[in-house]
C-alpha positions, 0 to 999 in steps of 0.5 A: 071570300077574301082573307085578311091579308088578301082584303088589306092588299085590295083595299090598299091598292084601290085607295093609292092606285084608283085602278081601272081593273084589279085582281088580287089572287091568293096563289098560296096553295100552289106553293109548299105552305100550310092550308089557308095561308096568305103568303103568295099573290098575284096582282093584276092592276091597270091604273093611269098611275103607271103612265110614264113610269117604267117597270121598275118604278111601277114595282117599287110603288107597289112594294111602298104601298104594301110595306106592312104586308111584306114586312111580315114575310121576315117573321113568317106571317105575311106576304112572301112573294108577289107576282106584279103585272102592272098595266096602263090602261093602254097597255091593258087594252092591247093585252087584256091578260096577264101571263100564268104564274108558273107551278112551284116545284115545292108544292 
């Protein structure tokens, strides 16, 4: 079951990127935050949208799509961190997996 922020992230990325593959993983439990938090996410997105774009442009596009969710982090409510793994379909066909997230030292 997705929580409200996670569901909003999924919806916005689906609408904006029309991804072939999308995983939005709430990794908040791996960090020093209250139980049930939605502050840390790992996003794995595979989309034709990323063709011809460098990593920085891909990340900037996702940050723009999720501007509202990221804005909330300044008030302590909302997304504090995004681990972005953004691929074209060709890149994903070669890789088929994103790197594991490191463990948080504060957890």
